[in-house]
C-alpha positions in Angstrom: 9.6 33.7 -22.8 5.9 32.8 -23.5 3.5 31.7 -20.8 3.7 28.0 -21.6 7.5 27.9 -21.5 7.5 30.0 -18.3 5.3 27.3 -16.7 7.6 24.5 -18.0 10.7 26.3 -16.7 9.0 26.7 -13.3 8.1 23.0 -13.3 11.7 22.2 -14.1 12.9 24.2 -11.1 10.3 22.5 -8.8 11.6 19.1 -10.0 15.2 20.1 -9.2 14.2 21.2 -5.7 12.2 18.1 -5.0 15.0 15.8 -6.1 17.5 17.7 -4.0 15.3 17.3 -1.0 14.8 13.6 -1.7 18.6 13.2 -1.9 19.3 14.8 1.5 21.4 12.2 3.4 20.1 13.0 6.9 16.5 12.0 6.0 16.2 8.2 6.1 14.2 6.1 3.8 12.0 5.0 6.7 11.0 8.6 7.4 10.2 9.2 3.7 8.0 6.1 3.8 6.1 7.5 6.7 5.6 10.8 4.8 4.4 8.9 1.7 1.8 7.2 3.9 0.1 10.4 4.9 -3.6 10.5 4.2 -3.3 13.3 1.6 -1.2 11.0 -0.6 -3.8 8.3 -0.2 -6.4 10.6 -1.6 -4.1 11.6 -4.5 -2.9 8.1 -5.3 -6.0 7.1 -7.5 -5.2 10.1 -9.8 -1.4 9.8 -9.6 -0.8 7.5 -12.6 -3.2 9.5 -14.8 -1.5 12.7 -13.9 2.0 11.2 -14.4 1.2 9.9 -17.9 -0.6 13.2 -18.8 2.5 15.2 -17.8 4.7 12.9 -19.9 2.5 13.4 -23.0 2.5 17.2 -22.5 6.3 17.3 -22.1 6.9 15.0 -25.1 4.6 17.3 -27.3 6.5 20.4 -26.1 9.9 18.7 -26.7 8.9 17.7 -30.3 7.6 21.2 -30.9 11.0 22.6 -29.7 12.8 20.1 -32.0 10.7 21.3 -34.9 11.5 24.9 -34.2 15.2 24.2 -33.9 15.2 22.5 -37.3 13.1 25.2 -38.8 15.5 28.1 -37.8 18.7 26.1 -38.4 17.8 25.0 -42.0 19.7 26.1 -45.1 16.8 28.0 -46.5 16.5 30.2 -43.5 20.2 30.9 -43.6 20.0 32.0 -47.2 17.2 34.4 -46.5 19.1 35.8 -43.5 22.2 36.6 -45.6 20.2 38.9 -47.8 19.0 40.9 -44.8 21.4 41.6 -41.9 18.5 42.5 -39.5 16.8 39.2 -40.4 20.1 37.4 -39.6 20.0 38.7 -35.9 16.3 37.9 -35.7 16.8 34.4 -37.0 19.6 33.7 -34.5 17.4 35.0 -31.7 14.7 32.6 -32.7 17.1 29.8 -33.0 18.5 30.5 -29.5 15.0 30.5 -28.0 14.2 27.3 -29.7 17.3 25.6 -28.4 16.5 27.0 -24.9 13.0 25.6 -25.1 14.4 22.3 -26.3 16.7 22.0 -23.2 14.0 23.0 -20.8 11.4 20.5 -22.1 14.0 17.7 -22.4 15.4 18.2 -18.9 11.8 18.5 -17.5 10.8 15.2 -19.1 14.0 13.4 -17.9 13.7 14.7 -14.4 10.0 13.8 -14.2 10.8 10.2 -15.0 13.8 10.3 -12.6 11.6 11.6 -9.8 9.2 8.7 -10.2 12.0 6.2 -10.1 13.7 7.8 -7.1 10.4 7.7 -5.1 10.0 4.1 -6.1 13.5 3.2 -5.0 13.1 5.0 -1.6 9.9 3.1 -1.0 11.5 -0.2 -1.9 14.6 0.6 0.3 12.5 1.5 3.3 10.4 -1.7 2.9 13.5 -3.9 2.6 15.1 -2.3 5.7 11.9 -2.9 7.7 11.8 -6.5 6.6 15.5 -6.9 7.4 15.0 -5.5 10.9 12.0 -7.8 11.6 13.9 -10.8 10.4 16.9 -10.0 12.4 14.8 -9.6 15.6 13.1 -12.9 14.9 16.4 -14.6 14.4 17.7 -13.2 17.7 14.6 -14.4 19.5 14.8 -17.9 18.0 18.5 -18.1 18.9 17.8 -17.1 22.5 15.0 -19.7 22.7 17.3 -22.4 21.3 19.9 -21.6 23.9 17.3 -21.8 26.7 16.2 -25.2 25.5 19.7 -26.4 25.3 20.3 -25.3 28.9 17.2 -27.2 29.9 18.5 -30.2 28.1 21.8 -30.0 30.0 19.9 -29.8 33.3 17.8 -32.8 32.4 21.0 -34.7 31.6 22.4 -33.8 35.0 19.1 -34.9 36.6 19.2 -38.2 34.7 22.7 -39.0 36.1 21.6 -38.2 39.6 18.1 -39.7 39.4 17.1 -43.1 40.8 14.6 -45.7 39.6 13.4 -46.6 36.1 10.2 -44.4 36.4 12.3 -41.3 36.9 14.6 -42.2 34.1 11.7 -42.8 31.7 10.2 -39.4 32.5 13.5 -37.6 32.1 14.1 -39.5 28.8 10.7 -38.4 27.5 11.4 -34.8 28.4 14.8 -35.1 26.8 13.3 -36.4 23.5 10.7 -33.6 23.4 13.4 -31.1 23.9 15.5 -32.5 21.2 12.5 -32.3 18.8 11.9 -28.7 19.8 15.5 -27.9 19.3 15.5 -29.3 15.8 12.5 -27.3 14.9 14.0 -24.1 16.3 17.3 -24.8 14.4 15.2 -25.2 11.1 13.4 -21.9 11.8 16.7 -20.2 12.6 18.2 -21.4 9.4 15.2 -20.2 7.3 15.2 -16.9 9.1 18.9 -16.4 8.5 18.5 -17.2 4.8 15.7 -14.7 4.5 17.7 -12.1 6.4 20.7 -12.6 4.0 18.4 -12.3 1.0 16.8 -9.1 2.4 20.3 -7.6 3.1 21.4 -8.3 -0.5 18.2 -6.6 -1.8 18.9 -3.6 0.4 22.4 -3.3 -1.0 21.2 -3.6 -4.6 18.6 -0.8 -4.0 21.3 1.4 -2.4 23.7 0.9 -5.3 20.9 1.7 -7.8 19.9 4.8 -5.8 23.6 6.0 -5.7 23.9 5.6 -9.5 20.7 7.7 -10.0 22.1 10.4 -7.7 25.4 10.5 -9.6 23.5 10.7 -12.9 21.3 13.5 -11.5 24.3 15.5 -10.4 25.9 15.2 -13.8 22.8 16.3 -15.6 22.4 19.2 -13.2 26.0 20.4 -14.0 25.3 20.1 -17.7 22.1 22.2 -17.2 24.0 24.9 -15.3 26.6 25.0 -18.2 23.9 25.4 -20.8 22.2 28.1 -18.7 25.5 30.0 -18.3 26.1 29.7 -22.1 22.6 31.0 -22.8 23.2 34.0 -20.4 26.5 34.7 -22.1 24.9 34.7 -25.5 22.2 37.1 -24.2 24.9 39.4 -22.8 26.7 39.5 -26.2 23.5 40.3 -28.0 22.7 43.1 -25.6 26.2 44.7 -26.2 
C-alpha cells in the first residue's frame, strides 16, 4: 500500500473510532456540548469549514482516481492481454484487487467524514433542545406555583370580605381582589405560552433523537459491510499467497 493510501486508511480508522466514541450511550449530549465549547475548539472553529471542504475535495479526487483504476484493470482490453501471458494475468488481478480496495477505503472515508459532521451537528442540536426544554419546564413550574399562591391569597381575601365590616373595608378588599384576578389571568397566559413552548421543544428533541438513532443504525450497517469487504480482501490475499 502506497503512502497516500496508508494515510487514507489511517484516516478511515480514526473516523470509525471517533464515531464509536460519539455513539457511546453513557455520555450525554449535554456533556458533549460542554466538550465542544472548550477553548481549543473555539480557536479551531474559524478554520473548520475550510478544512472540512478541503478534506471532501481530497477524498473525492482519490475516490475518482480509484474508480478510474478499477475501470482500467477490469476492461476487456486488459483481459485480452492477460490471456496471452499467464504471469500478466496474476499481475492484472493483483492491480485490480488493489484498485478495488482503494475504492472502498476512499468511499467509506468520504461517507464517514460527512456522517461525522452530521452526528456532531445532531448532538449539538439535541443538547441545546434539552437545555431549552429543562429551562421551560422550570419556568412553567415556577409560574404554576405563583398562580397557586395568588389563588390562595384570593381565597383569603374572599373570607376577609365575608367577615369584614363597613363599606371602606369592602372597597379595599374588592380592589385587591380585582388586582389579584388580573395577575392570575396574566399568569395563566404565561403558563399557557410556556406549556406550548415546552411541548414544541419536547417534539423537537424526539425528532432529533429519532434522526440520531437512524444515523447510528446506518453507521452500524456500513461498518458491518466494511468488515465483510475487509475479510473478503484478506481471504483473496491468503489464496494468492498459497
